[in-house]
C-alpha positions as CSV (number, residue, x, y, z in Angstrom):
1,M,-16.9,35.7,-9.9
2,R,-13.4,34.4,-10.3
3,T,-12.9,34.0,-6.6
4,C,-15.9,31.7,-6.5
5,T,-14.9,29.8,-9.5
6,L,-11.3,28.9,-8.4
7,P,-12.2,27.4,-5.0
8,L,-15.0,25.4,-6.6
9,L,-12.5,24.2,-9.3
10,D,-10.0,23.3,-6.6
11,R,-12.5,21.3,-4.6
12,T,-13.7,19.4,-7.6
13,I,-10.1,18.5,-8.4
14,D,-9.6,17.3,-4.9
15,V,-12.6,15.0,-5.2
16,L,-11.8,13.8,-8.5
17,L,-8.1,13.1,-8.2
18,W,-8.1,9.7,-6.5
19,P,-10.6,7.9,-8.7
20,A,-9.2,9.5,-11.8
21,L,-5.7,8.5,-11.2
22,L,-6.7,5.0,-10.3
23,C,-8.9,4.7,-13.2
24,G,-6.4,6.1,-15.5
25,C,-3.8,3.6,-14.5
26,A,-6.3,0.7,-14.9
27,F,-7.1,2.0,-18.3
28,V,-3.5,2.1,-19.5
29,T,-2.9,-1.4,-18.0
30,A,-6.0,-2.7,-19.9
31,I,-4.7,-1.3,-23.1
32,G,-1.4,-2.9,-22.7
33,I,-3.1,-6.3,-21.9
34,A,-5.3,-5.9,-25.1
35,H,-2.1,-5.4,-27.0
36,G,-0.3,-8.4,-25.6
37,E,1.9,-6.3,-23.4
38,R,0.8,-7.4,-20.0
39,A,4.0,-6.3,-18.2
40,G,4.6,-3.3,-20.4
41,G,1.0,-1.9,-19.7
42,F,1.4,-2.2,-16.1
43,L,5.0,-0.7,-16.0
44,L,4.0,2.3,-18.2
45,A,0.9,3.0,-15.9
46,Y,3.0,2.8,-12.8
47,A,5.7,5.1,-14.1
48,L,3.1,7.7,-15.3
49,L,1.3,7.6,-11.9
50,A,4.7,8.1,-10.1
51,V,5.5,11.1,-12.2
52,A,2.1,12.5,-11.8
53,L,2.3,12.2,-7.9
54,W,5.8,13.7,-7.8
55,R,4.4,16.7,-9.7
56,L,1.2,16.9,-7.6
57,E,2.9,16.7,-4.4
58,R,4.8,19.9,-5.3
59,V,1.7,21.9,-6.6
60,R,-1.0,20.4,-4.3
61,P,0.7,19.1,-1.2
62,H,-1.4,17.7,1.7
63,E,1.3,18.5,4.2
64,P,4.0,21.1,2.9
65,A,6.4,20.1,5.8
66,W,6.5,16.6,4.3
67,L,8.2,18.0,1.2
68,R,11.4,18.6,3.1
69,D,14.1,16.0,2.6
70,D,14.4,13.5,5.3
71,G,17.7,11.9,4.2
72,Q,15.9,8.6,3.5
73,M,15.8,8.6,-0.3
74,W,18.4,5.9,-0.7
75,P,17.0,3.5,1.8
76,D,13.5,4.1,0.5
77,L,14.7,3.2,-3.0
78,L,16.7,0.2,-2.0
79,H,13.9,-1.2,0.0
80,T,11.4,-0.6,-2.8
81,A,13.9,-2.3,-5.3
82,A,14.4,-5.5,-3.0
83,S,10.7,-5.7,-2.2
84,K,9.4,-5.2,-5.8
85,A,12.0,-7.7,-7.0
86,L,10.6,-10.2,-4.5
87,V,7.1,-9.7,-5.6
88,F,8.1,-9.9,-9.3
89,A,9.9,-13.2,-8.7
90,L,7.0,-14.8,-6.9
91,V,4.0,-13.4,-8.7
92,V,5.1,-12.5,-12.2
93,V,7.9,-15.2,-12.8
94,G,6.1,-17.8,-10.7
95,G,2.9,-17.3,-12.7
96,S,4.5,-17.4,-16.0
97,Q,6.6,-20.5,-15.4
98,G,3.6,-22.4,-14.0
99,W,4.7,-22.9,-10.6
100,F,1.2,-21.9,-9.3
101,D,-0.5,-24.6,-11.3
102,L,0.8,-27.0,-8.8
103,L,-1.0,-25.1,-5.9
104,R,-4.4,-24.7,-7.7
105,P,-7.0,-27.2,-7.1
106,R,-8.0,-29.4,-10.0
107,H,-11.7,-28.7,-9.7
108,A,-11.8,-25.0,-8.7
109,L,-15.1,-23.3,-8.1
110,W,-13.8,-20.0,-9.5
111,P,-16.5,-18.2,-11.5
112,L,-14.5,-18.1,-14.9
113,H,-17.7,-17.1,-16.7
114,W,-18.0,-13.8,-14.7
115,P,-17.0,-10.5,-16.4
116,M,-13.3,-9.8,-15.7
117,A,-14.1,-6.8,-13.5
118,L,-16.2,-8.9,-11.2
119,Q,-13.7,-11.5,-11.0
120,V,-10.9,-9.0,-10.0
121,A,-13.4,-7.6,-7.4
122,L,-13.9,-11.0,-5.8
123,A,-10.2,-11.8,-5.9
124,L,-9.5,-8.4,-4.1
125,V,-11.8,-9.3,-1.3
126,I,-10.2,-12.7,-1.0
127,A,-6.7,-11.2,-1.0
128,E,-7.6,-8.5,1.5
129,F,-8.5,-11.0,4.1
130,G,-4.8,-12.2,3.9
131,F,-3.4,-8.7,3.6
132,Y,-5.5,-7.6,6.7
133,W,-4.4,-10.2,9.0
134,A,-0.9,-10.0,7.8
135,H,-0.8,-6.4,8.6
136,R,-2.6,-6.7,11.7
137,V,-0.4,-9.4,13.1
138,S,2.7,-7.2,12.2
139,H,1.3,-4.5,14.5
140,E,-0.3,-6.5,17.4
141,W,2.2,-9.4,17.7
142,S,5.5,-8.1,19.1
143,V,7.5,-10.8,17.3
144,M,6.6,-9.5,14.0
145,W,6.8,-5.7,14.8
146,P,10.5,-5.2,14.3
147,W,10.1,-6.2,10.6
148,H,7.1,-3.8,10.0
149,A,8.7,-1.0,12.0
150,I,11.1,-0.3,9.2
151,H,8.0,1.1,7.3
152,H,6.6,3.1,10.1
153,S,9.7,4.7,11.0
154,V,9.2,7.3,8.3
155,R,8.6,10.9,9.5
156,R,6.8,11.9,6.5
157,L,4.5,10.2,3.7
158,W,5.1,10.6,0.0
159,F,5.0,8.5,-2.9
160,F,8.5,7.7,-2.8
161,N,8.5,5.7,0.4
162,T,5.5,3.5,-0.8
163,G,7.8,0.5,-1.1
164,R,9.8,1.0,2.1
165,F,9.3,-2.5,3.5
166,H,11.7,-5.0,4.8
167,M,11.8,-8.1,2.5
168,V,10.6,-10.4,5.3
169,D,7.7,-8.0,5.8
170,T,6.9,-8.2,2.1
171,L,7.2,-12.0,2.0
172,R,4.9,-12.3,5.0
173,S,2.2,-10.2,3.3
174,L,2.5,-12.5,0.2
175,L,2.4,-15.7,2.3
176,F,-0.9,-14.5,4.0
177,S,-2.7,-13.5,0.7
178,L,-1.2,-15.4,-2.2
179,P,-2.1,-19.1,-1.1
180,L,-5.8,-17.9,-0.5
181,L,-6.0,-16.7,-4.1
182,L,-4.4,-19.9,-5.4
183,A,-6.6,-22.1,-3.3
184,A,-9.7,-20.4,-4.7
185,G,-8.4,-21.1,-8.3
186,V,-7.8,-17.6,-9.3
187,P,-6.5,-17.6,-13.0
188,Q,-3.3,-15.7,-13.8
189,A,-4.9,-13.0,-15.5
190,V,-7.0,-12.0,-12.5
191,L,-3.8,-12.5,-10.3
192,D,-2.0,-10.0,-12.5
193,W,-4.9,-7.4,-12.0
194,V,-4.9,-7.8,-8.3
195,S,-1.0,-7.3,-8.3
196,A,-1.3,-4.2,-10.5
197,L,-4.1,-2.6,-8.6
198,T,-2.4,-3.2,-5.3
199,A,0.7,-1.5,-6.6
200,F,-1.4,1.6,-7.8
201,V,-3.3,1.9,-4.7
202,G,-0.1,1.7,-2.7
203,L,1.4,4.7,-4.4
204,L,-2.0,6.7,-4.0
205,T,-2.1,5.6,-0.4
206,H,1.3,7.1,0.7
207,C,1.2,10.2,-1.6
208,N,1.4,13.6,-0.1
209,V,-1.3,15.2,-2.3
210,R,-4.4,17.1,-1.2
211,M,-7.4,15.0,-1.9
212,R,-11.0,14.7,-0.7
213,T,-12.1,11.1,-0.6
214,G,-15.2,11.3,1.4
215,L,-17.4,8.2,1.0
216,L,-14.6,6.3,-0.6
217,D,-12.9,6.2,2.8
218,H,-15.7,3.7,3.9
219,V,-14.6,1.3,1.2
220,F,-11.0,1.9,0.0
221,T,-7.6,2.5,1.7
222,T,-7.2,6.2,0.7
223,P,-4.6,8.5,1.7
224,H,-6.8,10.1,4.4
225,M,-7.4,6.6,6.0
226,H,-3.7,5.6,5.8
227,R,-2.5,8.6,7.4
228,W,-4.4,7.8,10.6
229,H,-2.6,4.3,10.4
230,H,0.8,6.1,10.6
231,A,-0.3,8.1,13.7
232,P,2.2,7.8,16.5
233,N,-0.4,6.9,18.9
234,A,-1.2,3.0,18.9
235,D,-4.8,3.7,19.6
236,E,-5.0,5.4,16.3
237,G,-2.2,3.8,14.5
238,N,-3.3,0.2,15.0
239,T,-6.2,0.8,12.6
240,N,-7.1,0.8,9.0
241,Y,-5.1,-2.3,8.0
242,G,-6.6,-2.9,4.6
243,E,-4.1,-2.8,1.7
244,N,-6.7,-1.9,-0.9
245,L,-10.0,-2.2,0.8
246,L,-11.3,-1.6,4.3
247,L,-13.9,-4.3,4.3
248,W,-12.3,-6.3,6.9
249,D,-11.5,-3.3,8.9
250,R,-15.2,-2.7,9.1
251,L,-15.9,-6.4,10.0
252,F,-13.4,-6.8,12.7
253,G,-13.7,-3.2,14.2
254,T,-10.5,-1.6,13.1
255,W,-12.0,1.0,10.8
256,Y,-10.9,4.4,12.1
257,R,-12.0,7.8,10.9
258,P,-12.9,10.6,13.5
259,A,-15.1,13.2,12.2
260,N,-13.9,16.0,14.2
261,R,-10.2,16.2,13.4
262,P,-7.7,15.6,10.5
263,P,-4.9,13.0,10.6
264,P,-1.9,14.0,12.6
265,R,0.7,15.8,10.9
266,V,3.6,14.3,13.0
267,I,3.9,10.6,12.3
268,G,6.5,8.0,13.2
269,I,7.3,5.6,16.0
270,A,9.2,5.8,19.3
271,D,11.4,2.7,18.5
272,H,14.9,3.3,17.2
273,V,15.4,2.3,13.6
274,P,18.8,3.1,11.9
275,D,19.1,5.7,9.3
276,D,21.2,3.7,6.9
277,Y,19.8,0.9,4.6
278,P,22.1,-1.9,5.9
279,G,21.3,-1.0,9.5
280,Q,17.5,-1.2,8.7
281,V,17.9,-4.5,7.0
282,L,19.8,-5.9,10.1
283,A,17.7,-4.1,12.6
284,P,15.0,-6.8,13.3
285,F,17.8,-9.4,14.0
286,R,19.1,-7.1,16.7
287,W,16.0,-5.3,17.8
288,R,16.3,-5.7,21.6
289,T,19.9,-4.6,21.5
290,L,18.9,-1.5,19.4
291,Q,16.0,-0.3,21.7
292,A,18.1,-1.1,25.0
293,A,20.9,1.1,23.7
294,Q,18.3,4.1,23.0
295,H,16.4,3.6,26.3
296,P,13.3,4.0,24.4
297,R,9.8,4.6,25.9
298,D,7.1,2.0,25.1
299,R,6.0,2.1,21.5
300,C,3.2,4.7,21.1
């Protein structure tokens, strides 16, 4: 009886973890907003999610080998701090100071009478169009690849390297998505929700936690789908570009989820990326020199 119950409980937890964690973060954020603590609610939810994933990665790891230290914690932390500071400056400070009002149309057609949940869903679909093409361009246009390669140079996925993006790469993503939302007349409250959910999904997407996302893989960017995106083979890695949703991957033919095998355990790229943070920041500016010095193979 006990041997049957435990596997069933384990499988149930695997299925419920992703939606439960995301909904829990949304709930904490909503409570903060209701009490006038817009930023506080989000920061608390984000911190709780990070702690939860840190613990879950150790008791329920998807790939135990990814628990080993790769020597990249400081670069990961510094990239995250720089990228988050940029997002905060543009989205939070820009919104609160009224900068975005100058870009919003006077007679926007945004459905302000809709329930907030529907407004956020619509805004996510619009933002995803920008996120999708920003991400796809960074993979398929060689001029943009060196900036995005910093993120793909990791050899393991875990919650801590979620924000490992070059600041130019982060700016590119914002420039593709934010103007679309502003042009649509998205109000600041909806914009805050899009930013918060994107941050939560980002942590969940990169976490090294065993989960079963099943049908969710057809709609959302789940850990299972994003692990394929980090595959060393370009035929598999140049897929699943969505930040939160996979709607545009579906429409443009880049959704990838083979049914006969799991995502690769070995991830990364053949291109050379320095191990230190200053070297990684400067790498895109001297990309050809770096690759020539290493005699690299063509990027897989």
